[in-house]
Backbone as CSV, one residue per row, in Angstrom:
resi,resn,N_x,N_y,N_z,CA_x,CA_y,CA_z,C_x,C_y,C_z
1,MET,92.353,91.874,84.260,93.338,92.155,85.324,94.544,92.822,84.670
2,GLU,94.651,93.334,83.231,95.183,94.147,82.427,95.622,95.572,83.560
3,ASN,94.589,96.118,83.813,94.639,97.224,84.571,94.570,97.055,86.149
4,GLU,94.548,95.877,86.529,94.681,95.583,88.065,95.502,96.480,89.036
5,SER,95.391,97.098,89.826,96.367,97.736,90.567,97.128,96.398,91.665
6,LYS,98.195,97.127,91.937,99.170,96.038,92.608,98.319,95.687,94.214
7,ILE,97.569,96.502,94.759,97.032,95.739,96.094,95.899,94.948,95.590
8,ASP,95.337,95.330,94.601,94.138,94.104,94.292,95.000,92.717,93.962
9,ARG,96.160,92.784,92.808,96.853,91.995,92.183,97.396,90.869,93.519
10,PHE,97.813,91.696,94.691,98.419,91.138,95.890,97.418,90.190,96.781
11,LYS,96.273,91.200,96.845,95.183,90.352,97.208,94.563,88.964,96.880
12,ARG,94.404,89.130,95.218,94.227,87.868,94.574,95.062,86.633,94.676
13,VAL,96.402,87.131,94.322,97.477,86.017,94.496,97.554,85.369,95.899
14,ALA,97.977,86.458,97.019,98.026,86.073,98.119,97.081,85.411,98.945
15,GLU,95.664,85.617,98.527,94.621,84.756,99.046,94.310,83.269,98.513
16,ARG,94.720,83.293,97.245,94.517,82.037,96.403,95.973,80.995,96.759
17,ARG,96.993,81.458,97.143,98.180,80.796,97.741,98.284,80.428,99.030
18,THR,97.520,81.514,100.064,97.039,80.973,101.622,96.221,79.781,101.544
19,LYS,95.195,80.010,100.431,94.366,78.822,100.519,94.699,77.713,100.468
20,VAL,95.735,77.600,99.371,96.371,76.303,99.036,97.490,75.655,100.070
21,ILE,98.023,76.757,100.744,99.050,76.227,102.000,98.108,75.782,103.204
22,LEU,97.043,76.207,103.404,96.535,75.802,104.543,95.677,74.551,104.107
23,ARG,95.176,74.407,102.772,94.642,73.015,102.831,95.825,72.220,102.628
24,ASP,96.729,72.121,102.004,97.807,71.164,102.018,98.105,71.100,103.603
25,LEU,98.196,72.014,104.747,98.684,71.416,106.083,97.689,70.777,106.762
26,ARG,96.250,71.076,106.125,95.106,70.290,106.763,95.326,68.818,106.191
27,ILE,95.528,68.651,104.915,95.921,67.300,104.564,97.089,66.440,105.314
28,LEU,98.039,67.204,104.973,99.227,66.900,106.029,98.971,66.208,107.394
29,GLY,98.049,67.114,107.912,97.172,66.685,109.342,96.896,65.193,109.090
30,ASN,96.391,64.988,108.385,95.671,63.534,108.081,96.751,62.363,108.395
31,CYS,97.961,62.711,107.844,98.966,61.735,108.049,99.447,61.529,109.626
32,GLY,98.782,62.123,110.786,98.471,61.743,111.798,98.016,60.771,112.136
33,ASN,97.074,60.065,111.627,95.924,58.938,111.766,97.038,57.673,111.600
34,LYS,97.104,57.459,113.292,98.287,56.072,113.425,97.512,54.739,112.921
35,GLY,96.296,54.916,112.708,95.632,53.909,112.100,96.193,53.546,110.534
36,ASN,96.393,54.544,110.119,96.576,54.471,108.656,98.280,54.590,108.497
37,TYR,98.753,55.256,109.086,100.636,55.539,108.872,101.190,55.374,110.382
38,SER,102.344,55.173,109.949,103.362,54.761,111.157,104.781,55.791,110.768
39,TYR,104.914,56.533,112.103,105.939,57.371,111.825,106.669,57.503,113.134
40,THR,108.002,58.193,113.297,108.696,58.507,114.574,108.600,59.704,114.837
41,ALA,108.886,59.996,116.021,108.895,61.406,116.634,110.010,62.274,116.019
42,GLU,111.158,61.776,115.496,112.114,62.327,114.921,111.663,62.651,113.214
43,GLN,110.894,61.969,112.333,110.446,62.262,111.476,109.325,63.436,111.476
44,ILE,108.474,63.525,112.507,107.740,64.424,112.864,108.492,65.940,112.837
45,LYS,109.409,65.723,113.817,110.146,66.965,114.228,110.909,67.629,113.028
46,LYS,111.371,66.753,112.237,112.143,66.995,110.791,110.921,67.842,109.939
47,ILE,109.666,67.163,109.699,108.744,67.762,108.773,108.490,69.568,109.399
48,PHE,108.080,69.312,110.575,107.707,70.695,111.276,108.607,71.397,111.352
49,SER,110.050,71.241,111.704,111.081,72.147,111.228,111.276,72.756,110.033
50,GLU,111.125,71.917,109.196,111.111,72.622,107.736,110.219,73.552,107.465
51,ILE,109.018,72.740,108.286,107.938,74.302,107.926,108.205,75.480,108.583
52,ASP,108.421,75.303,109.743,109.036,76.309,110.650,109.544,76.893,109.803
53,GLN,111.048,76.547,109.334,111.918,77.588,108.566,111.317,78.185,107.490
54,ALA,110.707,77.493,106.609,109.927,78.034,105.338,109.174,79.283,105.710
55,MET,108.501,79.120,107.011,107.316,80.266,107.379,108.215,81.294,108.027
56,LYS,109.531,81.259,108.630,110.269,82.197,108.659,111.088,83.170,107.482
57,ASP,111.640,82.108,106.504,111.976,82.562,105.405,111.073,83.534,104.698
58,ALA,109.799,83.007,104.721,108.511,83.791,103.541,108.206,85.075,104.422
59,LYS,108.347,85.076,105.748,107.895,86.210,106.638,108.731,87.310,106.390
60,GLY,110.221,86.859,106.584,111.310,87.760,106.188,111.503,88.326,104.801
61,LYS,110.660,88.259,104.079,110.518,88.690,102.616,109.504,89.629,102.725
62,PHE,108.692,89.933,103.642,107.624,90.915,103.728,108.365,92.282,104.768
63,HIS,108.213,93.626,104.160,109.041,94.544,104.952,107.809,95.251,106.110
64,LEU,108.200,94.230,107.443,107.145,94.960,108.123,108.108,95.513,109.412
65,PRO,107.041,96.601,109.778,107.936,97.340,110.760,108.322,96.514,111.862
66,LYS,109.413,96.743,112.667,109.608,95.851,113.902,109.037,96.360,114.979
67,ASP,108.948,95.116,115.785,108.283,95.421,117.169,109.162,96.445,117.930
68,LYS,108.284,96.799,119.134,109.152,97.639,119.614,110.351,96.868,120.588
69,GLU,111.453,97.512,120.670,112.466,96.633,121.629,112.204,96.414,122.858
70,PHE,112.207,95.183,123.194,112.134,94.389,124.364,112.540,94.915,125.661
71,LYS,111.878,95.400,126.730,112.170,96.109,127.657,111.552,95.608,129.393
72,LEU,112.220,95.801,130.189,111.426,94.943,131.439,111.286,96.388,132.435
């Protein structure tokens, strides 16, 4: 890995981190089982609001081309 290219390093690290995030989201989904857990709509709203914001923050760190301007 000493001579690993930047793209190869990105692929290796991003794939591993993405898999961890997806696994953790599936595990979080297990908390939706009302037979095992009790929660309020407000708690769920707060959880997913935080996740949505973290997604926006992470996506904003990538230099992606902007979508075309919206026109009707």
